[in-house]
C-alpha positions in Angstrom: 64.6 54.2 154.0 65.4 57.1 151.6 68.3 56.6 149.1 71.1 59.1 149.1 70.9 61.6 146.2 73.1 60.9 143.2 75.4 63.7 142.2 75.6 64.6 138.5 79.0 63.9 136.9 78.6 66.6 134.3 80.6 69.0 136.4 83.6 66.7 136.2 83.4 66.5 132.5 83.1 70.3 131.9 86.9 71.1 132.4 87.8 68.4 129.9 85.3 69.6 127.4 86.6 73.2 127.7 90.2 72.0 127.3 89.2 69.9 124.3 87.4 72.9 122.6 90.4 75.2 123.3 92.8 72.6 122.0 90.7 72.1 118.8 90.6 75.8 118.3 94.3 76.2 118.9 95.1 73.3 116.5 92.9 75.0 113.9 94.8 78.3 114.3 98.1 76.4 114.1 97.2 74.8 110.8 95.8 78.1 109.5 99.1 79.8 110.4 101.3 77.2 108.8 99.2 77.3 105.7 99.6 81.1 105.5 103.3 80.7 106.0 103.6 78.3 103.1 101.4 80.5 100.9 103.4 83.7 101.6 106.7 81.9 101.3 105.8 80.5 97.9 104.6 84.0 96.8 107.8 85.6 98.0 110.0 83.1 96.2 108.0 83.5 93.0 108.3 87.3 93.2 112.1 87.1 93.8 112.5 84.7 90.9 110.7 87.2 88.6 113.2 89.8 89.7 116.2 87.7 88.7 116.9 85.7 91.9 117.9 82.1 91.6 116.4 80.1 94.4 116.3 76.3 94.8 115.7 73.9 97.7 114.5 70.4 98.5 111.0 69.7 99.9 110.4 71.8 103.0 108.5 70.7 106.1 106.7 72.6 108.8 106.5 71.2 112.3 106.4 72.6 115.9 102.7 72.0 116.9 101.3 73.2 119.2 103.3 76.3 120.3 105.8 76.9 117.5 106.0 77.1 113.7 109.3 75.5 112.5 110.1 75.6 108.8 112.9 73.3 107.7 114.4 74.1 104.2 117.0 71.4 103.1 119.6 72.2 100.5 118.8 75.9 100.3 120.6 77.8 97.6 119.8 81.5 97.2 121.6 83.8 94.7 120.7 87.5 94.2 121.1 89.3 90.8 124.0 91.1 92.3 125.9 87.8 92.5 125.8 87.6 96.3 124.1 84.7 97.9 124.1 81.9 100.5 123.8 78.1 100.3 123.3 75.7 103.3 122.6 72.0 103.8 119.6 73.2 105.8 118.0 76.4 106.9 115.6 76.3 109.8 113.2 79.2 110.6 111.2 79.2 113.8 108.6 81.5 115.4 106.2 81.3 118.3 102.7 80.4 117.0 101.2 83.0 119.3 103.7 85.7 118.0 104.6 85.1 114.4 106.0 88.6 114.1 109.4 87.4 115.3 111.5 84.8 113.5 114.8 83.1 114.2 116.7 81.5 111.3 119.6 79.2 112.0 122.1 77.2 109.8 122.9 74.2 112.0 125.3 72.7 109.5 127.1 75.9 108.4 126.6 77.8 105.2 128.5 79.0 102.1 128.6 82.7 101.3 128.9 83.7 97.7 130.7 87.1 97.3 129.9 88.0 93.6 133.2 88.2 91.7 135.3 87.4 94.9 134.2 83.7 95.1 132.8 81.6 97.8 133.7 81.2 101.5 132.5 78.5 103.8 131.3 79.6 107.3 131.0 77.2 110.2 130.8 77.7 113.9 129.0 76.9 117.2 126.0 79.1 116.2 124.9 80.9 113.1 121.6 82.7 113.5 119.6 85.6 112.3 116.6 87.0 114.1 114.1 89.4 112.7 111.1 91.1 114.4 108.5 93.9 113.9 108.0 92.6 110.4 104.9 94.9 110.0 107.0 98.0 110.6 108.7 100.0 107.8 112.1 98.7 109.0 112.2 95.5 111.0 114.7 94.9 113.8 117.5 92.6 112.6 120.1 90.8 114.6 122.9 88.6 113.1 125.0 86.5 115.5 127.9 84.2 114.7 129.3 82.3 117.7 132.9 81.2 117.2 132.7 81.3 113.4 135.4 80.0 111.1 135.9 81.2 107.5 137.4 79.1 104.7 137.7 80.5 101.2 137.0 78.0 98.5 139.5 77.1 95.8 140.2 80.0 93.4 138.2 82.4 95.6 139.6 85.7 96.9 140.9 85.2 100.5 138.7 86.2 103.3 140.1 88.9 105.7 139.7 86.8 108.9 140.1 83.1 109.6 138.0 83.0 112.8 136.5 85.0 115.6 135.1 84.5 119.0 131.8 86.3 118.1 130.4 88.6 115.5 127.2 90.6 116.1 125.3 92.9 113.8 122.2 94.8 115.1 120.0 96.9 112.9 116.9 98.8 114.0 114.9 101.9 113.0 116.4 105.2 114.1 114.4 106.3 117.1 115.6 109.8 117.8 115.2 113.0 115.9 117.1 114.6 113.1 117.2 113.8 109.4 117.2 110.0 110.0 114.0 110.1 112.1 111.8 108.8 109.2 114.2 107.1 106.9 117.2 106.0 109.0 118.5 102.9 110.7 120.8 102.5 113.6 123.6 99.9 113.1 125.9 98.4 115.7 128.7 96.0 114.7 130.8 94.0 117.0 133.8 91.8 116.0 135.3 90.1 119.0 138.7 88.5 119.1 139.1 87.9 115.3 142.2 86.2 113.9 143.5 87.1 110.5 144.2 84.6 107.8 147.9 83.6 107.4 149.8 86.3 105.6 146.8 88.7 105.4 146.5 92.3 106.5 144.6 91.5 109.7 147.3 89.1 110.9 149.9 91.6 110.0 148.2 94.6 111.8 147.6 92.5 114.9 151.1 90.9 114.8 149.4 87.5 114.9 147.2 88.7 117.7 143.5 89.4 117.7 141.3 92.1 116.3 138.3 93.5 118.1 136.1 96.2 116.7 133.0 97.9 118.1 131.4 100.4 115.8 128.0 102.0 115.6 126.3 104.6 113.4 123.2 105.6 111.5 122.3 104.9 107.9 120.5 107.7 106.1 118.1 107.0 103.2 117.7 103.4 104.5 114.7 102.7 102.3 117.0 102.7 99.3 118.8 99.7 100.6 116.0 97.3 99.6 117.4 96.3 96.2 119.8 93.5 95.3 120.1 94.1 91.6 123.1 93.5 89.4 124.6 96.8 90.6 124.6 95.7 94.2 122.7 96.4 97.4 124.4 99.8 97.9 124.1 101.2 94.4 120.7 102.8 94.5 121.4 103.9 98.1 124.5 105.7 97.0 122.9 107.3 94.0 120.2 108.7 96.2 122.7 110.4 98.5 122.7 107.7 101.2 125.5 107.8 103.8 126.6 106.7 107.2 126.5 109.3 109.9 127.4 109.7 113.6 130.0 106.9 113.4 132.0 106.1 116.5 133.7 103.1 118.0 136.8 101.4 119.3 139.4 99.2 117.7 141.9 96.9 119.3 144.6 95.3 117.0 147.2 93.4 119.0 148.8 96.0 121.3 147.4 99.0 119.4 144.2 100.8 120.5 142.1 103.5 118.8 138.9 105.4 119.3 137.3 106.4 116.0 134.8 109.0 115.0 133.4 110.2 111.7 130.6 112.7 110.9 129.8 111.0 107.6 131.0 108.3 105.2 129.5 107.5 101.8 130.5 105.5 98.7 131.8 106.5 95.3 130.5 105.3 91.9 132.6 102.1 92.2 131.1 101.3 95.6 134.3 102.1 97.6 134.1 104.0 100.9 134.9 107.7 100.8 135.2 110.2 103.7 137.3 110.8 106.8 137.7 108.9 110.0 139.4 110.6 113.0 141.4 108.3 115.3 142.8 108.8 118.8 145.3 106.0 118.7 147.7 104.4 121.2 150.7 102.5 119.8 149.6 102.8 116.2 153.1 102.2 114.8 153.0 98.6 115.8 149.8 97.9 113.8 150.9 99.8 110.8 154.4 98.2 110.8 152.8 94.8 111.0 150.6 95.8 108.0 153.7 96.7 106.1 155.0 93.2 106.5 151.7 91.6 105.3 152.0 89.3 102.3 148.7 90.5 101.0 148.8 92.0 97.5 146.1 94.5 98.5 148.4 96.2 101.0 150.8 98.9 99.7 153.8 97.8 101.8 155.9 100.8 100.9 153.1 103.2 101.9 152.5 101.3 105.1 156.2 101.3 105.9 156.3 105.1 105.4 153.2 105.6 107.6 154.7 103.3 110.3 157.9 105.4 110.3 155.9 108.6 110.5 153.9 107.4 113.6 156.8 105.8 115.4 157.8 109.0 117.0 154.7 108.9 119.1 156.1 105.9 121.0 153.5 104.7 123.5 151.8 108.1 123.7 148.4 108.7 122.2 148.4 110.4 118.8 145.6 111.9 116.7 145.4 110.5 113.2 143.0 111.0 110.2 142.3 108.1 107.9 140.9 109.3 104.5 139.1 107.2 102.0 139.4 108.9 98.5 140.1 107.9 94.9 139.4 104.3 95.8 142.3 104.2 98.3 142.9 104.3 102.1 145.2 107.1 103.0 147.1 108.0 106.2 148.5 111.5 105.6 150.4 111.3 102.3 150.7 107.4 102.5 148.3 105.1 100.5 147.9 102.0 102.6 145.4 99.8 100.7 142.3 100.0 98.6 139.3 101.6 100.3 136.7 99.1 101.6 134.2 98.2 98.9 130.5 98.3 99.8 129.2 96.7 96.6 
């Protein structure tokens, strides 16, 4: 009697061998990637320190195998020569191992923002994250998102304009259309949703204890000159080179007041304060300006705000065209000086 032929079991082992080889190769790639991340991070920190940055942190760790690279940096403290900086109990940066060109950085336990000579403010919330992609391009795509953030100024620090918000979004990407910004411009979109002003501050006054929402977009020209963070500030070299914001438009909602805004161009003076004109098509502007006049903030010219409120009160609930001018370091509505012009650096 002839015995039945025995089938080779090599075919059963082949898939496991292939998976094992692929897993070993992928693991090798993951360790190579994380080693490169550490090496480049160390080099970047060393270069910044040579340029005058102060950077300190506890021992960092890299985890996330097999599909992610997750860098945990405890007790991070970063201060630029300009005096601006951040500190956090922990910063976590994460990227896909198969696409390390996009990173997401979060501060799970909040962070502290240092504002040069204005002092520190603590920022907490349900989510504080920054994402950056296209790192190999001249200008990467940048997105900052704060979900239900709260802001608390430290003792002896200058008060922060708002106490909280439902959401804050900042999107920055290369300018993709034609014109003078085609090769050295960035498109910027800023959204401030349902912000509440600090007690007694100008935002609380303008909104009459309501909420402020702002949606603004525009283009930054000479964007490559924004790379420095020296003692003069991030906007100093940009301003000196003729940098400016163009094609600005947006919407503002302050309590019961509404406005559509447009500006062909805004820039900064030698002191870093905004200069230029903004056209507004406003509804019920008197309520916001009158509330600003009652603000307890020392930065607000209450007499000027009261005069502007009286001048706009005749419009009632009808829409009115206004022009806000930033000049000589002040914010003007017609002949009335309302407050210092916003300072960029």
